[in-house]
BANU-145184 format. One record per residue (C-alpha): x, y, z. Coordinates in steps of 0.02 Angstrom, whole numbers, plus 50000, padded with zeros to 5 digits. Layout:
SITE    px    py    pz
SITE     X     Y     Z
...
This chain:
SITE    px    py    pz
SITE 49154 49439 49524
SITE 49292 49351 49618
SITE 49267 49186 49705
SITE 49335 49134 49875
SITE 49354 48949 49896
SITE 49211 48920 49774
SITE 49084 48976 49906
SITE 49071 49164 49925
SITE 49079 49294 49788
SITE 49162 49461 49798
SITE 49153 49611 49683
SITE 49295 49632 49562
SITE 49361 49763 49445
SITE 49298 49761 49266
SITE 49475 49781 49198
SITE 49655 49783 49255
SITE 49664 49967 49201
SITE 49521 50002 49321
SITE 49616 49923 49464
SITE 49776 50019 49425
SITE 49688 50187 49406
SITE 49582 50165 49565
SITE 49732 50106 49667
SITE 49841 50245 49597
SITE 49701 50366 49629
SITE 49703 50317 49813
SITE 49890 50350 49820
SITE 49884 50509 49717
SITE 49823 50647 49825
SITE 49868 50807 49910
SITE 50036 50736 49964
SITE 50089 50721 49781
SITE 50030 50887 49714
SITE 50044 50996 49869
SITE 50175 50926 49987
SITE 50298 50851 49861
SITE 50337 51014 49769
SITE 50362 51121 49925
SITE 50464 50987 50014
SITE 50571 50971 49858
SITE 50590 51161 49858
SITE 50641 51166 50042
SITE 50768 51026 50015
SITE 50869 51084 49866
SITE 50769 51014 49721
SITE 50855 50883 49611
SITE 50948 50779 49740
SITE 50791 50766 49847
SITE 50695 50700 49696
SITE 50829 50570 49660
SITE 50833 50508 49840
SITE 50644 50505 49844
SITE 50640 50383 49697
SITE 50769 50270 49781
SITE 50672 50261 49943
SITE 50507 50234 49852
SITE 50581 50076 49775
SITE 50662 50007 49933
SITE 50526 50058 50059
SITE 50358 50106 49983
SITE 50339 49972 49850
SITE 50373 49823 49964
SITE 50245 49876 50095
SITE 50121 49907 49955
SITE 50138 49726 49897
SITE 50107 49671 50074
SITE 49942 49765 50094
SITE 49886 49703 49923
SITE 49937 49523 49969
SITE 49833 49524 50128
SITE 49684 49589 50029
SITE 49699 49470 49881
SITE 49731 49315 49985
SITE 49604 49358 50118
SITE 49470 49419 49997
SITE 49400 49537 50127
SITE 49428 49714 50191
SITE 49567 49731 50317
SITE 49489 49652 50474
SITE 49423 49504 50377
SITE 49585 49490 50277
SITE 49687 49470 50435
SITE 49560 49346 50508
SITE 49566 49238 50349
SITE 49757 49225 50355
SITE 49810 49235 50540
SITE 49854 49079 50637
SITE 49723 49014 50758
SITE 49730 49100 50926
SITE 49824 49253 50863
SITE 49748 49427 50861
SITE 49824 49515 50709
SITE 49650 49564 50654
SITE 49642 49690 50798
SITE 49759 49797 50692
SITE 49621 49793 50559
SITE 49508 49889 50675
SITE 49648 50015 50705
SITE 49659 50032 50516
SITE 49475 50069 50504
SITE 49488 50199 50640
SITE 49638 50275 50547
SITE 49538 50289 50387
SITE 49396 50378 50478
SITE 49520 50498 50559
SITE 49605 50530 50389
SITE 49438 50574 50310
SITE 49392 50687 50458
SITE 49520 50815 50391
SITE 49551 50759 50212
SITE 49369 50798 50164
SITE 49397 50975 50224
SITE 49558 51002 50128
SITE 49480 50924 49971
SITE 49342 51051 49994
SITE 49472 51189 49990
SITE 49529 51131 49818
SITE 49351 51131 49752
SITE 49320 51301 49832
SITE 49471 51377 49743
SITE 49422 51298 49576
SITE 49253 51385 49592
SITE 49334 51548 49650
SITE 49448 51555 49495
SITE 49304 51502 49378
SITE 49188 51640 49439
SITE 49323 51773 49442
SITE 49342 51796 49633
SITE 49525 51843 49605
SITE 49486 51979 49479
SITE 49553 52143 49547
SITE 49675 52055 49667
SITE 49846 52124 49624
SITE 49970 52054 49750
SITE 50007 51910 49870
SITE 49932 52005 50016
SITE 49764 52009 49925
SITE 49780 51824 49883
SITE 49819 51785 50064
SITE 49664 51882 50118
SITE 49556 51772 50004
SITE 49628 51618 50089
SITE 49602 51689 50263
SITE 49421 51736 50220
SITE 49390 51558 50164
SITE 49460 51484 50323
SITE 49365 51605 50434
SITE 49196 51570 50351
SITE 49101 51424 50432
SITE 48981 51426 50285
SITE 49116 51401 50155
SITE 49212 51274 50258
SITE 49059 51169 50306
SITE 48979 51188 50135
SITE 49125 51127 50027
SITE 49168 50991 50153
SITE 48988 50928 50142
SITE 48992 50930 49950
SITE 49150 50823 49957
SITE 49072 50697 50077
SITE 48909 50688 49980
SITE 49002 50664 49815
SITE 49114 50527 49883
SITE 48972 50432 49962
SITE 48866 50444 49805
SITE 49003 50372 49695
SITE 49038 50226 49817
SITE 48854 50188 49838
SITE 48842 50147 49652
SITE 48958 49999 49676
SITE 49136 49953 49630
SITE 49119 49939 49441
SITE 48976 50060 49405
SITE 49028 50191 49529
SITE 49209 50189 49590
SITE 49293 50113 49439
SITE 49192 50210 49310
SITE 49203 50380 49394
SITE 49387 50360 49443
SITE 49433 50314 49263
SITE 49353 50477 49203
SITE 49433 50580 49341
SITE 49605 50502 49324
SITE 49600 50525 49133
SITE 49553 50707 49161
SITE 49687 50726 49293
SITE 49825 50658 49177
SITE 49768 50767 49031
SITE 49762 50922 49140
SITE 49930 50892 49221
SITE 50016 50873 49051
SITE 49928 51027 48984
SITE 49976 51131 49136
SITE 50155 51068 49135
SITE 50180 51108 48950
SITE 50110 51282 48979
SITE 50222 51311 49131
SITE 50386 51255 49051
SITE 50354 51371 48903
SITE 50344 51526 49014
SITE 50488 51652 49001
SITE 50625 51608 49125
SITE 50557 51435 49157
SITE 50727 51357 49124
SITE 50795 51414 49292
SITE 50651 51325 49379
SITE 50682 51164 49279
SITE 50866 51166 49326
SITE 50826 51193 49509
SITE 50699 51053 49509
SITE 50781 50919 49402
SITE 50971 50940 49418
SITE 51045 50870 49579
SITE 51151 50999 49668
SITE 51266 50944 49808
SITE 51295 51128 49848
SITE 51109 51161 49881
SITE 51097 50999 49978
SITE 51244 51050 50086
SITE 51160 51215 50123
SITE 51005 51125 50183
SITE 51099 50984 50267
SITE 51123 50818 50178
SITE 51048 50719 50324
SITE 50894 50830 50320
SITE 50874 50802 50134
SITE 50890 50613 50157
SITE 50763 50615 50299
SITE 50641 50720 50197
SITE 50655 50605 50047
SITE 50630 50451 50155
SITE 50475 50526 50236
SITE 50398 50584 50073
SITE 50427 50416 49985
SITE 50346 50324 50130
SITE 50194 50436 50159
SITE 50151 50464 49975
SITE 50065 50294 49960
SITE 49960 50310 50121
SITE 50018 50140 50179
SITE 49983 50066 50350
SITE 49797 50095 50375
SITE 49730 49970 50249
SITE 49679 50099 50120
SITE 49765 49995 49984
SITE 49720 49826 50057
SITE 49538 49838 50005
SITE 49586 49848 49821
SITE 49693 49692 49838
SITE 49532 49603 49891
SITE 49451 49653 49726
SITE 49602 49602 49617
SITE 49614 49458 49497
SITE 49760 49337 49516
SITE 49821 49363 49338
SITE 49968 49476 49380
SITE 50103 49476 49513
SITE 50091 49603 49652
SITE 50270 49663 49624
SITE 50227 49715 49447
SITE 50064 49800 49500
SITE 50152 49891 49642
SITE 50281 49957 49519
SITE 50143 50022 49405
SITE 50049 50105 49549
SITE 50209 50185 49612
SITE 50249 50238 49435
SITE 50084 50328 49412
SITE 50097 50406 49585
SITE 50274 50468 49551
SITE 50228 50533 49376
SITE 50096 50645 49452
SITE 50214 50706 49589
SITE 50353 50744 49464
SITE 50236 50829 49343
SITE 50166 50936 49484
SITE 50340 51005 49510
SITE 50352 51039 49323
SITE 50196 51147 49341
SITE 50251 51237 49497
SITE 50438 51269 49488
SITE 50448 51347 49313
SITE 50298 51457 49353
SITE 50376 51513 49517
SITE 50544 51555 49441
SITE 50463 51640 49293
SITE 50374 51761 49411
SITE 50515 51773 49539
SITE 50421 51683 49678
SITE 50509 51572 49804
SITE 50464 51387 49777
SITE 50494 51339 49959
SITE 50344 51430 50032
SITE 50281 51279 50127
SITE 50094 51236 50140
SITE 50047 51411 50080
SITE 50124 51366 49910
SITE 49959 51305 49838
SITE 49838 51433 49912
SITE 49942 51592 49914
SITE 50102 51574 49812
SITE 50027 51493 49655
SITE 49870 51601 49647
SITE 49988 51750 49657
SITE 50072 51684 49501
SITE 49908 51649 49410
SITE 49839 51824 49440
SITE 49989 51898 49347
SITE 49989 51770 49207
SITE 49903 51799 49039
SITE 49747 51695 49044
SITE 49779 51665 49229
SITE 49594 51644 49272
SITE 49584 51494 49154
SITE 49749 51419 49209
SITE 49704 51442 49392
SITE 49536 51358 49366
SITE 49616 51213 49274
SITE 49749 51193 49408
SITE 49622 51182 49549
SITE 49510 51066 49449
SITE 49664 50954 49434
SITE 49691 50972 49622
SITE 49510 50928 49656
SITE 49525 50769 49550
SITE 49685 50721 49641
SITE 49607 50740 49813
SITE 49436 50671 49770
SITE 49511 50510 49700
SITE 49582 50478 49873
SITE 49415 50521 49954
SITE 49327 50392 49847
SITE 49454 50257 49881
SITE 49456 50278 50070
SITE 49266 50295 50078
SITE 49256 50127 49986
SITE 49370 50052 50118
SITE 49251 50110 50257
SITE 49092 50059 50164
SITE 49162 49887 50115
SITE 49229 49863 50293
SITE 49058 49888 50368
SITE 48981 49772 50237
SITE 49107 49634 50277
SITE 49107 49652 50465
SITE 48923 49687 50500
SITE 48836 49606 50353
SITE 48760 49770 50294
SITE 48705 49803 50117
SITE 48803 49932 50016
SITE 48655 50052 50026
SITE 48644 50038 50218
SITE 48830 50052 50240
SITE 48838 50205 50127
SITE 48698 50296 50222
SITE 48771 50260 50394
SITE 48948 50305 50339
SITE 48880 50465 50261
SITE 48806 50519 50428
SITE 48962 50469 50527
SITE 49086 50554 50407
SITE 48982 50712 50391
SITE 48971 50737 50578
SITE 49151 50682 50613
SITE 49219 50806 50484
SITE 49135 50957 50566
SITE 49270 50991 50699
SITE 49406 51011 50566
SITE 49296 51122 50457
SITE 49264 51234 50607
SITE 49445 51225 50669
SITE 49496 51388 50584
SITE 49344 51491 50631
SITE 49218 51453 50769
SITE 49334 51326 50853
SITE 49499 51410 50810
SITE 49543 51421 50996
SITE 49545 51231 51012
SITE 49724 51169 51023
SITE 49761 50984 51042
SITE 49926 50890 51017
SITE 50074 51000 51054
SITE 49973 51158 51027
SITE 49919 51104 50854
SITE 49748 51150 50784
SITE 49618 51018 50748
SITE 49673 50981 50570
SITE 49856 50969 50611
SITE 49822 50861 50764
SITE 49720 50738 50662
SITE 49853 50737 50525
SITE 49991 50709 50654
SITE 49906 50553 50725
SITE 49877 50479 50553
SITE 50039 50525 50465
SITE 50163 50515 50606
SITE 50095 50371 50708
SITE 49965 50261 50621
SITE 50048 50251 50449
SITE 50225 50200 50503
SITE 50172 50087 50648
SITE 50033 50011 50542
SITE 50159 49974 50402
SITE 50270 49886 50530
SITE 50121 49774 50579
SITE 50087 49730 50397
SITE 50272 49696 50373
SITE 50289 49582 50526
SITE 50126 49493 50483
SITE 50190 49453 50308
SITE 50370 49403 50346
SITE 50376 49325 50521
SITE 50329 49150 50580
SITE 50208 49225 50709
SITE 50104 49300 50569
SITE 50058 49240 50397
SITE 50237 49196 50357
SITE 50359 49247 50219
SITE 50332 49093 50111
SITE 50144 49120 50105
SITE 50165 49305 50069
SITE 50293 49272 49933
SITE 50182 49140 49851
SITE 50038 49262 49846
SITE 50144 49406 49785
SITE 50219 49303 49644
SITE 50055 49228 49582
SITE 50019 49282 49403
SITE 50121 49357 49263
SITE 50247 49494 49292
SITE 50391 49542 49408
SITE 50432 49401 49533
SITE 50504 49444 49701
SITE 50662 49341 49741
SITE 50668 49238 49900
SITE 50826 49328 49959
SITE 50722 49482 49993
SITE 50664 49393 50151
SITE 50820 49446 50245
SITE 50802 49626 50190
SITE 50617 49628 50237
SITE 50649 49553 50409
SITE 50804 49648 50464
SITE 50830 49807 50359
SITE 50656 49869 50311
SITE 50594 49874 50492
SITE 50741 49986 50538
SITE 50701 50106 50395
SITE 50518 50117 50445
SITE 50565 50145 50629
SITE 50679 50286 50570
SITE 50531 50365 50479
SITE 50427 50348 50638
SITE 50561 50426 50750
SITE 50595 50568 50626
SITE 50406 50600 50618
SITE 50397 50621 50807
């Protein structure tokens, strides 16, 4: 347990590895293994990947250290973290409530999409794709899933129940223990799947497309579009801006610097994203399937590859088990944020907070689960369906604007202040952030984040 001023105690991770795997599990999600490959495919492959890594270092990692710093110094979930550090009379903690609302909104659709992954793992395992011979048949399976209220509500409910059960067991015995098992399984599966994929006939063309930067392909797409896509992906991959990472800072020890831990979390996150491409692109090129199919890549394009592959039922099952682990690790992490937030703000026990959040999340997730069947006629923001509207609010508004708030809180005199942030970030062993970064954080990084916000709109 961690102590705060020698008076109150707070749960802590059993090990540094546990912190890194849980934090990386929060970052590693559908954005890595679903969005990253198809965005890379749409934007010319290798050059996009290179630019993504650059922007991850200069944008994503700094904001990550700031969320972790607020958590570790404040020793509370996001509302309490702000309150502990803000100057008297200021109201930075109001953003904490926005963060909590953002986490609820994220889970209102993320639980449904995570249920899709579990649904497909079950479908491949029980042979639902046996007899399906082409992409039209695969597409029909996907449409049947979306149009079935029973499937959509059932697998969403399983995801919510599973996430709440893990979190109700506590930080060490539930979240840390289960996430270690899942993340270990995820890493083993992704290596196994990647090795299999790159040994397929014709896989070399896919590897060249994915890993070798090509100015010609970038020019075809438009270099500015490639830069914008890489900037967006590097920013959104860590789910920064709604306090999802802040909570794990509050459980951290002070033995290691935040710069070093941020690099490790980003490294794990990027490893999974890159490896996902090593699974997808060689397989697509091997079976003459376009790798830029957009969101349908996971649920139509790849199953079309698996059904023609020797042992495809097994490989399809393993792939969607991997996808389930990736999405469920995020579910657990954000559920913990919500449960811990209610414990900190309202004084509830973990059991009470888990039960109330279970009811809230289950009910709040119903509209998205019904958004492709019974409520398919409901159109919200700009004609978007329920899922896309919820995703638009979180991804395009709350994440970039929330990251700006964390940034200004940590580097301006009106907030916590750059010196206090830097002292916290550099406490412990590891990478130390230099003081000259203050100028970059104050004048350049806000412009980059605003660019992400404008591009998102």
